[in-house]
C-alpha positions as CSV (number, residue, x, y, z in Angstrom):
1,M,164.1,68.4,-42.7
2,G,161.4,68.6,-45.6
3,D,158.7,70.1,-43.5
4,F,160.5,72.6,-41.8
5,D,161.2,73.9,-45.2
6,N,157.6,74.3,-46.4
7,R,156.4,75.5,-43.6
8,E,159.2,78.2,-43.9
9,R,158.3,79.7,-46.6
10,E,154.4,79.1,-46.4
11,E,154.1,82.5,-45.1
12,V,154.3,84.8,-47.4
13,F,152.6,87.8,-46.4
14,S,150.1,89.1,-44.0
15,K,147.4,91.9,-43.0
16,K,146.0,92.2,-39.7
17,V,142.9,94.1,-39.0
18,R,141.6,95.4,-36.3
19,A,137.8,95.8,-36.2
20,G,135.8,96.4,-33.1
21,K,135.8,93.3,-31.2
22,R,137.0,91.1,-34.5
23,T,139.8,90.9,-35.9
24,Y,140.7,89.5,-39.2
25,F,143.5,88.5,-40.5
26,F,144.8,88.0,-44.3
27,D,147.5,85.5,-45.2
28,V,149.2,84.7,-48.4
29,K,150.4,81.4,-48.7
30,A,152.1,79.5,-51.0
31,T,151.6,75.8,-51.5
32,R,154.9,73.4,-52.1
33,S,154.6,74.0,-55.9
34,N,154.8,77.3,-55.1
35,D,151.7,78.8,-56.0
36,Y,150.0,81.3,-53.6
37,Y,146.8,81.2,-52.3
38,I,144.8,83.8,-49.8
39,T,143.4,82.6,-46.2
40,I,140.9,84.6,-44.4
41,T,140.5,84.1,-40.8
42,E,138.3,86.0,-38.4
43,S,139.4,86.0,-34.6
44,K,136.6,86.8,-31.8
45,K,137.2,86.4,-28.4
46,R,134.2,84.0,-27.0
47,L,132.6,86.3,-23.8
48,E,132.2,83.2,-21.3
49,D,135.4,82.0,-21.2
50,G,138.0,84.9,-23.2
51,V,139.0,81.9,-25.6
52,F,139.5,83.0,-29.5
53,I,137.2,81.7,-32.2
54,K,138.6,81.3,-35.8
55,H,137.0,80.6,-38.9
56,K,139.1,80.4,-41.9
57,I,138.1,80.7,-45.5
58,F,141.0,79.7,-48.1
59,L,140.5,81.5,-51.2
60,Y,142.8,80.0,-54.2
61,K,143.9,82.3,-56.7
62,E,141.4,81.0,-60.1
63,D,138.5,82.2,-57.8
64,F,139.8,85.8,-56.9
65,E,137.9,87.7,-59.6
66,K,134.6,85.8,-58.7
67,F,135.0,85.8,-54.8
68,A,135.7,90.1,-55.6
69,E,133.1,90.5,-57.7
70,G,130.4,88.8,-55.1
71,L,131.9,90.5,-52.3
72,K,131.1,93.9,-54.4
73,D,127.8,93.3,-55.4
74,T,126.8,92.0,-51.8
75,V,128.3,95.0,-50.1
76,D,127.0,97.6,-52.8
77,Y,123.1,95.7,-52.0
78,I,123.3,96.6,-48.7
79,K,124.8,99.9,-49.4
80,A,122.0,100.5,-51.9
81,N,119.4,99.2,-49.7
82,Q,120.7,100.7,-45.6
83,E,122.5,103.4,-44.6
84,V,126.2,102.2,-43.9
85,V,128.5,104.7,-41.4
86,E,132.0,102.3,-41.0
87,K,133.9,102.2,-38.1
88,R,137.5,104.4,-38.3
89,Y,139.2,103.4,-35.1
90,E,141.5,106.1,-35.0
91,L,142.5,108.5,-32.5
92,S,141.6,106.8,-28.7
93,E,143.0,104.0,-30.6
94,T,146.1,104.2,-32.0
95,P,148.3,104.3,-29.9
96,E,147.3,101.4,-28.0
97,V,146.9,99.5,-31.9
98,A,150.7,100.8,-32.4
99,K,152.3,99.7,-29.4
100,T,149.9,96.0,-30.3
101,A,150.8,95.7,-33.8
102,D,154.9,96.2,-33.0
103,D,154.2,93.5,-29.9
104,D,152.9,91.6,-32.4
105,F,155.4,91.7,-35.1
106,S,158.6,91.6,-32.5
107,F,157.5,87.7,-31.8
108,D,156.9,86.7,-35.6
109,I,160.3,87.8,-36.4
């Protein structure tokens, strides 16, 4: 019973970001003492067998500023040294993404 209660309140917030062949999940979770932390998951389908490969990073609140600063400095370096054209997944993909997102949310409920 105790494990079930912890699992219920573990997931606090979730943001799914589709970016081409990859999907990123930004999840806020809670420890048993109700401290929030972030998990960042990259999910990509392996071409050979269609299996989804996931890589996960745990980011704790005491590291937010340093992590954000490091990410910003790294992105700024690349933008200063190479042209970066960010892809926007809109027009043609919007109906599919919206439909898929609704389906995904219905499974979570």
